[in-house]
GUGUKE-294309 format. One record per atom (N, C-alpha, C): residue in three letters; x, y, z. Coordinates in pm, whole numbers, plus 32768, in hexadecimal, padded with zeros to 4 digits. Example, Ala and Ser with C-alpha at 12.3 -4.5 7.8 and 13.67 -1.06 7.14 Angstrom:
GUGUKE-294309
Ala85277DC7830C Ala84CE7E3E830C Ala85287EB6830C Ser85057F1F82C4 Ser85577F9682CA Ser850A80038313 
//
This chain:
GUGUKE-294309
MetCA65A5D62195 MetCA95A6332119 MetCA18A63220C0 AsnCA08A5AA2091 AsnC999A5C92032 AsnC900A5F22052 LeuC8D9A5E720E0 LeuC870A617210D LeuC892A6CC2114 PheC907A6E5213F PheC925A7852136 PheC90BA7C420B2 IleC92FA76C204B IleC930A7B61FCF IleC88BA7B11FB9 ValC84EA74D1FB4 ValC7C5A7461F8E ValC77FA7C71FDD GluC782A7C72058 GluC761A82C20BB GluC783A8BF2078 LeuC7F5A8CC2046 LeuC812A949200E LeuC7E1A95E1F88 GlnC7C3A90D1F52 GlnC78BA9061ECA GlnC6F9A9381EDC LysC6B8A8FF1F46 LysC62EA9171F57 LysC612A9A11F70 IleC670A9F21FB5 IleC679AA831FEE IleC684AAC91F6F LeuC6E6AAAD1F1A LeuC708AB0C1E98 LeuC68AAAE41E38 SerC642AA7D1E3C SerC5E5AA701DDB SerC578AADA1DE9 ArgC574AB161E48 ArgC504AB6F1E66 ArgC526AC031E20 ArgC4CFAC131DCD ArgC4F7AC961D84 ArgC501AD251DE0 IleC4AEAD1B1E4F IleC4B9AD951EAC IleC54DADB01EC2 ValC5ADAD3F1ED7 ValC63DAD4C1ECD ValC68FADAA1E68 TrpC65EAD7B1DEC TrpC690ADDE1D78 TrpC652AE5E1D67 IleC5C6AE621D71 IleC59CAEE31D7E IleC5B7AF451DE8 GlyC5D6AF111E55 GlyC60FAF5B1EC4 GlyC684AF971EA8 MetC6F4AF451E6D MetC76CAF681E43 MetC768AFEF1DCE ThrC720AFB01D6B ThrC700B0131CFE ThrC6E3B0B71D52 ValC682B0AA1D9E ValC65BB1261DD8 ValC6C4B1701E04 IleC70CB1191E6D IleC77DB14C1EBB IleC7F1B1981E51 ValC813B12A1DEE ValC878B1781D95 ValC84DB1F21D69 SerC7D3B1F71D1E SerC796B2601CE2 SerC79FB2DA1D39 PheC75AB2BF1DAD PheC76EB33C1E2E PheC7F4B3731E38 MetC868B31B1E48 MetC8D9B3541E61 MetC91FB37E1DD7 AlaC8FFB34E1D82 AlaC93AB3901CF7 AlaC903B4211CDD LeuC87CB4491D1F LeuC83DB4B91CFC LeuC88EB5151D74 TrpC8A6B4DE1DDE TrpC8D0B5311E5D TrpC966B5551E39 ValC9A2B4FA1DE3 ValCA29B5231DC7 ValCA3EB5981D5C TrpC9D9B57C1D09 TrpC9D0B5FA1C8C TrpC98CB67F1CE4 GluC944B6721D27 GluC90BB6E51D5F GluC97DB71B1DB4 SerC9C1B6D51E20 SerCA39B7121E6C SerCAA4B7521E19 IleCADCB71D1DA9 IleCB40B73C1D46 IleCB26B7931CDB ValCACDB75A1C8A ValCAC6B7AA1C13 ValCA69B8171C23 AlaCA1FB8021C73 AlaC9BCB86A1C91 AlaC9CAB8E91CF2 AlaCA0CB8B81D5C AlaCA3EB8EE1DCA AlaCACCB92F1DDE GluCB32B8EB1DC5 GluCBADB90A1DE2 GluCBCAB9A11D72 AspCC0DB9F31DC6 AspCC54BA5C1D6D AspCCA0BAA71DAB ThrCCF0BAF61D83 ThrCD76BB351DB5 ThrCD90BBA51D5F ValCDB3BC1B1D97 ValCDDDBC981D60 ValCE82BCC11D79 ValCED0BCC81CF0 ValCF66BCE61D0E ValCF5FBD4C1CB4 AspCFA7BDBB1CEA AspCFB6BE3D1CA7 AspCF42BE651C50 GlyCEEABE771C91 GlyCE53BE841C37 GlyCE1ABE361BF3 ValCE59BDBB1BC8 ValCE04BD5D1B6E ValCDD1BCEC1BBE ArgCD5CBCC31B91 ArgCD0DBC711BC1 ArgCD28BBE21B9E TyrCD4CBB781BEA TyrCD54BAEB1BA5 TyrCCD9BAAF1BEC ArgCCBEBA3A1BAB ArgCC49B9D91BEC ArgCC5AB95D1BCD GlyCC34B9031C0B GlyCC37B86E1C00 GlyCCA5B8221C0E LeuCCE7B7E51BBD LeuCD6FB7961BC9 LeuCDE1B7EA1BCB GluCDD0B8701B78 GluCE1BB8B51B58 GluCE47B91C1BE5 AlaCDD5B9411C38 AlaCDE3B97D1C8A AlaCE22B91B1D1B IleCE00B8A71D13 IleCE4AB8511D68 IleCEDFB85A1D40 ArgCEEAB83E1CD0 ArgCF96B83F1CA0 ArgCFB5B8B11CD3 LysCF9CB94A1CB6 LysCFDAB99B1CE9 LysCFDEB9B51D6E AspCF81B98C1DD0 AspCF8EB9841E57 AspCFDFB94C1E8E ArgD019B8C71E4C ArgD069B86D1E8C ArgD112B8AF1E61 GluD10DB8F51DEA GluD194B9341DCA GluD1A5B9B01E28 IleD13FB9EF1E4F IleD15ABA561EB3 IleD192BA421F37 AlaD12DB9D61F75 AlaD13CB9991FEE AlaD1CBB9651FF0 ArgD1EFB9361F93 ArgD27FB8D71F99 ArgD2E4B9461FB3 ThrD2EBB9B11F78 ThrD347BA101F9B ThrD330BA4A202D TrpD2DABA262059 TrpD2CABA672102 TrpD2EABA002167 GluD2E3B96D2130 GluD2E6B906218D GluD355B90321E0 GlyD32FB8C42261 GlyD3B2B8C822C9 GlyD341B8F92346 ProD3A4B91A23B5 ProD35FB9282435 ProD318B9AD2445 LeuD294B9A12477 LeuD22FBA252457 LeuD274BA9D24DF ThrD282BB0D24B1 ThrD29ABB752510 ThrD244BBF424E9 AlaD22ABC302555 AlaD1E0BCB52536 AlaD21FBD0C24D6 GluD2B8BD0A24C2 GluD2EEBD71245B GluD2D2BD4123D4 LysD2DBBCBF23CB LysD2BFBC832347 LysD224BCA62318 LeuD1D0BCAB2373 LeuD13EBCCC2364 LeuD129BD492332 PheD17DBDB32378 PheD17FBE2F2344 PheD1B4BE3E22C6 ArgD226BE0222A2 ArgD269BE0F220C ArgD1F0BDC92199 IleD1BDBD6F21D8 IleD14BBD3C2160 IleD0EBBDB0214C LeuD0B1BDF521BB LeuD05ABE4C2190 LeuD090BED72149 AspD112BEDC217D AspD158BF422129 AspD159BF2A2090 ThrD185BEB92088 ThrD182BE861FEE ThrD107BE771FA6 TyrD097BE4C1FE6 TyrD024BE2F1F98 TyrCFA4BE701FBD GlyCFC0BEBA203D GlyCF3FBF0A2062 GlyCEE2BEBB20C2 IleCE74BF0720FF IleCE24BEC82149 IleCDB8BE7220F6 AlaCD87BDFE211F AlaCD24BDB820B3 AlaCC99BDE920F6 GlyCC39BE4A20B6 GlyCBD3BE7B20E4 GlyCB75BE1920A5 AspCAFEBE51209E AspCA68BE222041 AspCA5BBE5E1FC2 GluCA2DBE1A1F64 GluCA0DBE5D1EEC GluC9A3BE0E1EAD ThrC94ABE421E7C ThrC8DBBE1D1E2D ThrC8D7BE0C1DB1 AspC8CEBD751D7C AspC8DFBD5E1D05 AspC88BBD1E1CAF GlyC82CBD761C61 GlyC7BCBD391C40 GlyC750BD111CA8 GlyC744BD2C1D0F GlyC6E3BD281D6C GlyC722BCD81DD8 LeuC799BC8E1DCA LeuC7D5BC4A1E23 LeuC835BC6F1E69 ValC841BC831EF2 ValC8CDBCB41F2C ValC927BC5A1F64 ArgC9AEBC9B1F29 ArgCA20BC3B1F10 ArgCA86BC8E1F6A ArgCAECBC321F95 ArgCB49BC6C1FE6 ArgCBAEBCB31F84 GluCBBDBD241F92 GluCC35BD711F2A GluCCB8BD451F60 GlyCD18BCFF1F01 GlyCDA6BCF51F35 GlyCDBCBC5A1F09 AsnCE2DBC2F1F2A AsnCE61BBAC1F0E AsnCE57BB5E1FAA TrpCE8BBAE41F8E TrpCE90BAA6201E TrpCECDBAD72092 ValCF57BB002061 ValCFA8BB2A20D1 ValCF78BBA7212A SerCF48BC0C20C4 SerCF23BC7020DA SerCE92BC64213F ArgCE41BC132124 ArgCDD4BBFD216A ArgCDE4BBAB21F4 TyrCE38BB6C2206 TyrCE8ABB282274 TyrCEBEBBA422DE AlaCF2CBBEA229B AlaCF4DBC4422F8 AlaCED8BCB62319 ThrCE7FBCBA22C0 ThrCE0FBD3122ED ThrCDBFBCFC2351 AspCDA9BC6C235F AspCD5ABC4423C8 AspCD99BC382455 LeuCE31BC52244F LeuCE59BC3C24D2 LeuCE79BCD424EA LeuCEA4BD3624AB LeuCED1BDB124BF LeuCE58BE1524B5 ThrCE03BDFE249E ThrCD79BE602477 ThrCD12BE3524C2 AspCC8ABE9024D2 AspCC27BE792508 AspCBC6BE37249E TyrCBEEBDDF2438 TyrCB7BBDAB23CF TyrCB12BD722405 ArgCB49BD08245F ArgCB04BCA3248C ArgCA84BCDB24E2 AsnCAB0BD452543 AsnCA6BBD7925AC AsnCA2BBDFE2585 ArgCA35BE2F2504 ArgCA14BED124FA ArgC98FBEE82502 GluC967BF492535 GluC8D3BF6A2533 GluC88BBF9D2496 AspC909BFE3246D AspC8DDC02F23CF AspC912BFD32365 ProC8B5BF90231E ProC8E0BF3522B4 ProC934BF8D2226 GlyC940BFE7222F GlyC95CC03F21D0 GlyC9FFC07E21FD AlaCA1AC0602272 AlaCAB2C0A02298 AlaCAE2C03822EA ValCB7DC01F22C9 ValCBEEBFB622E3 ValCC3AC024233F ArgCC62C00423BF ArgCCD6C06723E1 ArgCD20C0082446 MetCDA1C0292451 MetCE11C00D2479 MetCDF4BFEE2521 LeuCE1BBF8B255C LeuCE34BF9325DD LeuCE83BFED2621 SerCE81C0382683 SerCEC0C09026BF SerCED6C0762774 GlyCF1DC0B727A1 GlyCF2CC0BC2821 GlyCF32C03B2866 GluCEDDC03C28E1 GluCEDBBFA92939 GluCEB7BF3A28B6 AlaCE4FBF46286C AlaCE25BEC9280A AlaCEACBE8427D1 LeuCEE5BEFB2778 LeuCF49BECF2758 LeuCFC3BE7E2774 AlaCFECBECA280B AlaD04CBE862851 AlaD028BDFD2889 MetCFAABE04289F MetCF7FBD6728D2 MetCF87BCF9284D GluCF6FBD2427D1 GluCF6CBCC62769 GluD00BBCBF2744 GluD06FBD0F275D GluD0E9BCFB2752 GluD134BC8227AA GluD108BC972839 GluD134BC5C289C GluD0F7BBCA2881 ArgD07ABBC02869 ArgD057BB2E2838 ArgD0B4BB0027C9 IleD0C5BB3A2761 IleD100BAFE26FD IleD1A4BAE12725 AlaD1E0BB222770 AlaD270BB2327A1 AlaD262BAA02814 ArgD1E2BA8D2846 ArgD1DBBA1828CC ArgD1CEB98E2879 AsnD17BB9972805 AsnD160B91E27BC AsnD183B93F2750 ProD226B90B272C ProD254B90A26A8 ProD21FB8AD2648 SerD1FFB8E425D9 SerD1BBB87A257E SerD20EB88424F1 TyrD1E4B8142493 TyrD228B7F82430 TyrD1C2B83B23A8 PheD1F1B893236A PheD199B8DA2317 PheD1A7B8A12292 CysD125B871225E CysD138B84E21CE CysD0A9B8462193 TyrD081B82C2120 TyrCFFFB81520EB TyrCFAAB7AE2116 ThrCF48B7BE2156 ThrCEEBB74A21A8 ThrCE6CB7532187 GlnCE34B7AB2138 GlnCDB9B7B8212B GlnCD7EB73D20DC AsnCDDCB6FC208E AsnCDB3B6782060 AsnCD89B60B20C1 MetCDBEB61F2145 MetCDA8B5B421A0 MetCD15B5CB21C4 AspCCF1B65D21C5 AspCC72B67621F7 AspCBF9B6132194 PheCC13B62C212A PheCBCAB5F420D0 PheCBC9B55A20B8 LeuCC2CB51D20EA LeuCC41B48620F7 LeuCC08B44E2169 TyrCBE6B49A21D8 TyrCBB1B46E2247 TyrCB1DB4A02253 GluCAEBB5002217 GluCA60B50D21FA GluCA29B4B8218D AlaCA72B4902123 AlaCA2BB44F20C4 AlaCA33B3BF210E AlaCAA2B38C2140 AlaCA92B30B217E AlaCA1FB2E621EB TyrCA2AB34F223F TyrC9BEB33222A7 TyrC91AB3212283 SerC905B3832212 SerC886B37721C0 SerC864B2FE2173 MetC8D2B2B82138 MetC8D1B24620E8 MetC8D8B1DA215C AsnC929B1CF21DF AsnC910B165221C AsnC875B158227B LeuC82EB1E0227C LeuC7A5B1D922B0 LeuC742B17E224A LeuC75CB1B421D8 LeuC721B16E2153 LeuC735B0C72172 LeuC7BBB0B12199 LeuC7E6B024217A LeuC7AFAFDA21FF LeuC79BB0142274 LeuC74AAFE522F0 LeuC6CBAFB822C2 ValC67BB01C227A ValC5EDAFFF225D ValC5F4AF7C2202 LeuC62FAF79219D LeuC64FAF1D2132 LeuC659AE922169 ThrC6B4AE9621D8 ThrC6CEAE1F221A ThrC64DADE32267 AlaC60DAE3922A6 AlaC577AE0C22E7 AlaC51CADED2277 ValC513AE1C2218 ValC4C1ADE121C7 ValC4E0AD7B2177 ValC569AD66216E ValC598ACE920F4 ValC57DAC6B2177 LeuC5B1AC8B2204 LeuC59EAC0F2263 LeuC556ABE522A1 AlaC4D0AC5522AE AlaC45EAC232304 AlaC430ABA822D7 ProC42FAB8D2261 ProC3F1AB032237 ProC428AA742241 ValC4A4AA962270 ValC4FAAA1C226A ValC4D0A9A322CD PheC4A5A9AC2348 PheC479A93C238B PheC3DAA9582388 AlaC399A9C2238B AlaC2F8A9C32373 AlaC2CBA9AF2310 GlnC324A9A5228F GlnC2D7A9682211 GlnC2B4A8D8222C GluC307A89B2263 GluC31EA7F4228D GluC2A0A7CA22C0 HisC269A82C2339 HisC1F8A80A238A HisC16AA837232F GlnC175A8AB22DD GlnC0FFA8CF2286 GlnC0EEA872221D AlaC15DA83221D7 AlaC12DA7E02185 AlaC135A74821C0 LeuC12EA73F223B LeuC119A6B02289 LeuC186A63A2256 ThrC1FDA68C2238 ThrC275A60F221C ThrC2CDA6052296 AlaC2ADA6492307 AlaC316A6412374 AlaC305A5B323BC ProC28AA58323D4 ProC29DA4FA23E1 ProC2FAA49E239E ValC2D6A4A6232D ValC33DA46022CF ValC3D4A46922FE LeuC3F6A4E722FA LeuC47DA4F622FD LeuC4B0A4E8237D LeuC478A4EB23EC LeuC4A0A4DA2463 LeuC4A3A43E2497 ThrC472A3F8242A ThrC466A3582460 ThrC49FA32123EF CysC4FDA3542392 CysC54DA3292340 CysC5D3A2F52361 AlaC60CA2A72312 AlaC6A4A28C2349 AlaC70DA306237B LysC701A365233C LysC750A3E32376 LysC727A3F82400 GlyC6BBA4052435 GlyC698A42824A9 GlyC68FA4CA24C1 ValC657A4F62537 ValC65FA56A2558 ValC6C3A5B52547 ArgC736A58E25A0 ArgC7A3A5DB25A3 ArgC7E6A60D2526 GluC7FDA59424C3 GluC834A5C6243D GluC7E3A61523F1 ThrC75BA61323F8 ThrC715A65523A7 ThrC70CA6D423DF AlaC70FA6EA245E AlaC718A7762476 AlaC789A7C7246F ValC7F2A786249B ValC88BA7C9246D ValC8A3A7F323F4 SerC867A778238E SerC877A796230D SerC825A81422D3 LysC7A0A837230C LysC74FA8A522E7 LysC799A927231B CysC7DDA9302396 CysC80CA98323DB CysC88FA99C2395 AlaC8DEA95B235F AlaC95CA96C233A AlaC949A9A322A5 AlaC8EBA9702251 AlaC8B3A9A121D2 AlaC89CAA3E21D6 AlaC83EAA4D2242 AlaC813AAD7225C AlaC87BAB402272 LeuC8C8AB1A22D6 LeuC937AB6522F8 LeuC9ACAB77229F AlaC9C0AB0B2250 AlaCA0DAB1F21D7 AlaC9EDAB7F216A LeuC96CAB752162 LeuC913ABE32107 LeuC917AC75211E AlaC8F7AC74219E AlaC901AD0121DE AlaC977AD4B21D8 GluC9CFAD04220E GluCA5CAD2F2211 GluCAAFAD452193 GlyCA8CACD82135 GlyCAC4ACED20A8 GlyCA6CAD802071 IleC9EFAD8C206E IleC9D7AE0F2046 IleCA0FAE98207E TyrCA27AE8B20E7 TyrCA45AEFE214B TyrCAD0AF07210D LeuCB27AEA22108 LeuCBC1AEC220E1 LeuCBAFAEE5203E LeuCB6CAEB31FEE LeuCB6AAECD1F61 LeuCB39AF721F51 AlaCAE0AFAA1F93 AlaCA96B0181F8B AlaCB24B07B1FC8 AsnCB49B067203F AsnCBB5B0C5205D AsnCC0DB0BA201A GlyCC52B03F1FF2 GlyCCCBB04D1F8F GlyCCB6B08E1F2B ThrCC45B0941ED9 ThrCC0FB0D71E52 ThrCC2DB1771E87 LeuCBE6B1811EEF LeuCBDFB2251F0F LeuCC89B25F1F22 LeuCCCAB20A1F6F LeuCD51B22B1F8E LeuCD92B2451EFB GlyCD7DB1DE1E99 GlyCDB4B1E01E2E GlyCD95B24D1DCE AlaCD13B28B1DD3 AlaCCD4B2F51D94 AlaCD27B3871DD1 TyrCD31B3841E3E TyrCD8BB3F41E9C TyrCDFEB3E81E6D LeuCE4EB38C1E80 LeuCEE1B3951E3A LeuCEE6B3C51DCA MetCE99B3B31D4D MetCE98B3D41CDB MetCE8FB4561CBF IleCE14B4941D39 IleCE0FB5381D25 IleCE67B57F1D69 TyrCE8CB54B1DE1 TyrCED9B5AE1E4B TyrCF4BB5941E52 GlyCF80B4FA1E1E GlyD01EB4D81E3B GlyD014B4941ED4 MetD0A5B4A21EEC MetD0DEB48B1F7B MetD0DEB4EE1FEE AspD0C9B56C1FB2 AspD0DEB5DB201A AspD0BFB5DA2080 GlyD023B5B8209C GlyCFE6B5C02129 GlyD00DB52C2178 LeuD026B4AF211D LeuD046B4362185 LeuD0E4B43D21A7 ArgD12EB48B2174 ArgD1A6B49021BD ArgD1C9B502222D AlaD164B54F2234 AlaD173B5B622AB AlaD149B56D2314 ThrD178B5C1237E ThrD153B58E240C ThrD0C0B5E8243B AsnD07AB5AF246F AsnCFFEB5CF247A AsnCFEAB64924F5 LeuD06DB67D250C LeuD073B6F22554 LeuD02DB7722521 CysD02AB75A2499 CysCFE0B7CC2454 CysCF44B7DD247B GlyCF17B78724BF GlyCE92B79824DF GlyCE47B7202500 IleCE2FB6BB24AA IleCDD8B65724C7 IleCDEAB5F92534 GlyCE6CB5D02556 GlyCE77B57C25D7 GlyCE8FB5C9264C AlaCEBAB6582654 AlaCEEAB69926B0 AlaCE88B6922724 GlyCEC6B69127B0 GlyCE5CB6722825 GlyCE2CB608284A IleCE22B58E27D8 IleCDDFB52A280E IleCE20B4AF281A GlyCE96B4A82828 GlyCEF8B442284D GlyCF3DB41C27B6 PheCF3FB45D2755 PheCF78B43126F6 PheCFD4B49026A9 AlaD004B4DD2707 AlaD061B53B26BD AlaD0E0B52026A0 SerD11FB4A426A0 SerD1A7B47E267A SerD1A3B4312610 LeuD10BB41425CE LeuD133B3B32572 LeuD109B42C24D1 ThrD123B3DD245F ThrD110B42B23E7 ThrD084B40D23C3 AsnD04CB4572370 AsnCFC6B4492331 AsnCFB0B3D522FA GlyCFFEB39322BE GlyCFE6B2F82299 GlyCFE5B2A722E5 GlnD027B29E2360 GlnD01FB25923CC GlnCF84B26F240E LeuCF69B2E6241F LeuCEF4B2F22464 LeuCE7FB2D82404 TrpCE8CB2DF236D TrpCE2EB2A8231D TrpCE2DB1EA2345 GlyCEAEB1C1234A GlyCEA5B1192378 GlyCE5EB10123E7 IleCE62B151244E IleCE1DB13D24C8 IleCD94B14224AA AsnCD54B1A12462 AsnCCC5B1B52455 AsnCC92B13A23F5 LeuCCE4B122237E LeuCCBFB0B2234E LeuCCA5B024239F AlaCCFCB00323FD AlaCD03AF9C244E AlaCC9BAF9724AF TrpCC7DB01724E6 TrpCC24B024254A TrpCB7BB02D24FA GlyCB90B04A247E GlyCAF7B03F242B GlyCAF6AFA4240F AlaCB5BAF6123EA AlaCB42AEC323E2 AlaCAF1AE852464 PheCB3FAEAE24E0 PheCB00AE852560 PheCA4BAEA2255B GlyCA34AF292524 GlyC9B2AF5A252B GlyC962AEFC24E5 MetC9A8AEDD2473 MetC95DAE802400 MetC943ADFF243F CysC98FADD02481 CysC988AD5A24C6 CysC924AD582525 LeuC90EADAF256A LeuC89AADBA25DF LeuC812ADC7259B MetC80DAE212515 MetC78EAE2724E2 MetC779AD9C24B0 CysC7C5AD60246F CysC7ACACD7243C CysC78CAC8124B7 AlaC7B6AC8E253A AlaC793AC152599 AlaC70CAC5A25DB LeuC6DBACB625EA LeuC668ACEB2605 LeuC5F9ACC425A3 ThrC610ACD9252C ThrC5AEACC124B6 ThrC599AC1E24C0 LeuC5EBABE024C4 LeuC5F3AB3924C0 LeuC5B1AB072542 PheC5C6AB5325C2 PheC584AB342643 PheC4EAAB382637 PheC4CAABC025F7 PheC435ABDF25F8 PheC3FAAB7E25A3 SerC437AB552513 SerC414AB0D2499 SerC3F1AA8A24E7 AlaC447AA47255A AlaC43FA9B2257E AlaC3C4A9CC25F5 LysC3BCAA332632 LysC35FAA2E26CB LysC2CFAA512684 LeuC2C2AACA2628 LeuC243AADC260A LeuC1F4AA9D2595 ArgC268AA69254B ArgC231AA0424D7 ArgC1B5AA4B2469 GlnC1D8AAC22453 GlnC1A2AAFE23DC GlnC1FCAB6523CC SerC20CAB632338 SerC25EABCC22F9 SerC258AC5E230E PheC1C2AC902309 PheC1ABAD212310 PheC1C1AD37239F LeuC1A3ACE42416 LeuC1BDAD1A24B6 LeuC249AD0E24C4 SerC291ACBE2489 SerC316ACAD24A6 SerC343AD342463 LeuC340AD6023E6 LeuC365ADE223B4 LeuC34EAE402404 SerC2D0AE56242B SerC29EAED3247D SerC2E1AED124FA AlaC306AE5B2534 AlaC355AE6A25C7 AlaC3E2AE7D25BB AlaC422AE522540 AlaC4A4AE7B2539 AlaC49DAF0C2515 LeuC448AF4E24B1 LeuC470AFDC24A6 LeuC43CB02D2532 AlaC3E3AFFB256D AlaC3D8B04A25FD AlaC449B04C264C CysC4A4AFD52638 CysC509AFE9268C CysC574B0442656 LeuC573B04525DF LeuC5CEB0A025AA LeuC5A7B13325AE AlaC517B149259D AlaC4F5B1D425AD AlaC4FDB1FC2660 GlyC4F5B1922697 GlyC500B1A62750 GlyC589B1DD2759 GlyC5E4B1872728 GlyC65DB1CE273F GlyC68AB2482727 IleC65EB25A267D IleC68DB2D3265E IleC643B36726BD AlaC5B9B34226E3 AlaC584B3A62730 AlaC5C2B39D27B8 SerC607B32527F4 SerC63FB3382874 SerC6D3B37F286F PheC70CB38627FF PheC786B3B827E8 PheC785B45327E8 TyrC710B4872772 TyrC6FFB4FD274E TyrC6A6B566279D ValC60EB50727AD ValC5BBB57327D0 ValC5A5B56A2863 LeuC5A9B4EE28AD LeuC576B4F7293D LeuC5DCB5392991 ProC65EB54A296D ProC6C9B58F29D3 ProC6A1B63829C8 ValC669B65C295A ValC632B6F2293A ValC5C0B705297F LeuC575B6A129A6 LeuC501B6C329D4 LeuC4F0B6C62A73 PheC555B6752AA9 PheC561B6662B41 PheC5DBB68E2B6C GlyC5D0B7022BCA GlyC62DB7612BE6 GlyC698B7172C66 PheC666B6A32C84 PheC6A4B6502D1A PheC71EB61D2CCF AlaC7A5B6382D0F AlaC833B6142CD4 AlaC81FB5812CDA GlyC7F1B5492D39 GlyC7FBB4C22D37 GlyC799B4602CD3 LeuC72CB4942CBE LeuC6E0B4582C4F LeuC702B47B2BBF ArgC749B4D52BB9 ArgC7A9B4F22B2A ArgC7F6B4902B2F IleC843B4652B80 IleC8B4B40E2B66 IleC887B38D2B50 LeuC808B36F2BA1 LeuC7CCB2F22B91 LeuC793B2D82AEB PheC757B3462AC2 PheC715B33D2A4A PheC783B34529D8 ArgC7E1B36829E5 ArgC87DB36E2999 ArgC89EB2EB2994 LeuC8ABB2A82A0B LeuC8FAB22D2A15 LeuC880B1D029B9 AlaC813B1D029DF AlaC7B2B17C29A1 AlaC7A8B17928FC GlyC7CAB21328EB GlyC7D4B215284C GlyC832B1D92812 MetC8B2B1F02848 MetC925B1C4281E MetC930B11F281E CysC8D2B0DF2854 CysC8BDB0602835 CysC86AB01927E6 SerC822B0892797 SerC7B9B05F272E SerC826B06C269B ProC7F5B01D2645 ProC82AB01F25CA ProC860B0B12581 PheC830B108256B PheC867B169251F PheC8AEB1BD256F ProC887B1F725F1 ProC8EFB2562631 ProC974B213264C MetC975B17F2642 MetC9DAB1422662 MetCA50B15A2605 MetCA00B1732589 MetCA61B18024FF MetCAC6B204250E LeuCA78B25A2567 LeuCACDB3002569 LeuCB43B2F425D1 AlaCBB7B2AC25A8 AlaCC21B2BC25F7 AlaCC5BB34225E7 AlaCC59B38D259B AlaCC96B3E5257F AlaCC54B46825F7 SerCBD4B43E2613 SerCB78B4A5266B SerCB6AB474270E ThrCB83B3DB2708 ThrCB66B3C5278E ThrCBE3B3B927D6 GlyCC70B3A3279D GlyCCD3B3B827D2 GlyCD05B3182828 AlaCD8DB32A282C AlaCDCFB29F2869 AlaCDACB27428D9 AlaCD83B2E02926 AlaCD63B2C329D9 AlaCCECB25629C6 AlaCC88B277296B AlaCC17B22C2983 AlaCC0BB198293D MetCC5DB17D28F6 MetCC78B11A28B4 MetCC84B0862911 ProCCD8B0902983 ProCCD8B01329BA ProCC61AFE629FE ValCC0FB05B2A41 ValCBA5B0412A82 ValCB21B00E2A1A ThrCB34B06129B6 ThrCACCB022294B ThrCADAAFA3291F AlaCB62AF7D28F2 AlaCB86AEEF28CD AlaCB69AE8B2910 GlyCB78AE98299E GlyCB3CAE4729F3 GlyCA9DAE3329EF IleCA64AE8629ED IleC9CBAE8629F1 IleC99DAE412989 ValC9D9AE862926 ValC9A3AE392890 ValC9DAADC22884 LeuCA55AD80289B LeuCA6DACF828A6 LeuCA0BAC9F28F1 TrpC9DAACCE2976 TrpC965AC8229B2 TrpC8F1AC962962 LeuC8C3ACFF2927 LeuC848ACF128CB LeuC869AC6A2864 LeuC8DFAC7A2828 LeuC8F5AC1F27AB LeuC8CCABA027E1 IleC91FAB80285A IleC8F9AAED288D IleC889AABA28A6 SerC829AB3928EF SerC7ACAB06290B SerC76AAAF22883 CysC764AB4F2838 CysC728AB3727A4 CysC74AAAA02782 AlaC7BEAA8F2774 AlaC7E1A9F92755 AlaC79DA990278E ValC799A9932809 ValC74EA937285E ValC6BDA944285D GlyC6A0A9B72853 GlyC5FEA9CB2824 GlyC5C9A97D2795 IleC625A9932730 IleC617A94826BC IleC604A8A126BE ArgC661A8902707 ArgC675A7EB2714 ArgC5E4A7C62780 ArgC5D7A7FF27D0 ArgC557A7EE2815 ArgC4D4A80327D6 TyrC4CBA8522794 TyrC43BA86D2758 TyrC416A83726D5 TrpC47FA806268C TrpC465A7CE2604 TrpC44AA73C2629 ArgC3D3A72D262B ArgC39AA6A52665 ArgC300A6A125FD ProC2E3A63225E5 ProC250A62025B5 ProC1E8A6562609 AlaC196A68425CC AlaC11EA6DC261E AlaC0D1A6702663 
//
């Protein structure tokens, strides 16, 4: 335990840890301000509200319509508040209307697929019948969920920064011992290779997961202060979890799955970085290799499936991407069906990295 504390203190003594956390906190604070104070607006009875007041109004309005979603309810919303079109406000194009009218507009009009930006028309004929049939066939629970979109977008952006910070902070864990020529001394001391390596790995993992949980807990706390429990209470049939195997969960439960899966992704990023640090024995090379794995996984998940049309290749690229740190965190996007396969492959990678660290961390 004493050796674990020593190794943890060594990592925390690096200024890059505190500089990186300051940058991430500052970035997320700016994100929250831009997303809420500068961007949120709603129109009720011809009066425009902005920022926190707009959120309060939208929550109040959505609460009066909360319940099972039907086409008839959507028509009544549009009759009450009108169609939410575009409006130019000082050079910035905004959606005119409040949240419930925007929600109904997206489903019952051609807003998202219209050819003329200046006109929004109600669906009619076969298009309207198909939409009404889809709503009736897939009954949803209607409530205010715009806040959940904000939470997921902010969390994914923050977690990508945390993965990069993890690689930067942990790349020197083993490499610096070789660069400072202290590795032979550590490996021949009374503690031995195993206890020293385990202490370094445990300290690195504790720091990575601690920062991850602290950052996401802070983000969730800010979310609850701004938006309340509305979105967390709702079932994700409202849109986020539909069609990916999570349709019976509340948004709060889905957030918990994402949090746990994200911790798994941080664990893999930690293992990969430590593996390269032990094998390459140079901090810069270890950092470069870890970031290359991160970038390769993102490219395999997002870019390569688009470039290659063959279905089999797309599946392989997606699977490879889900076994890399950042795409692994996207539980709300990858779905429940992919988790068992991905978990098995990632577990094998983690064990391989652990064995590799023990094997490669030896005196030069």
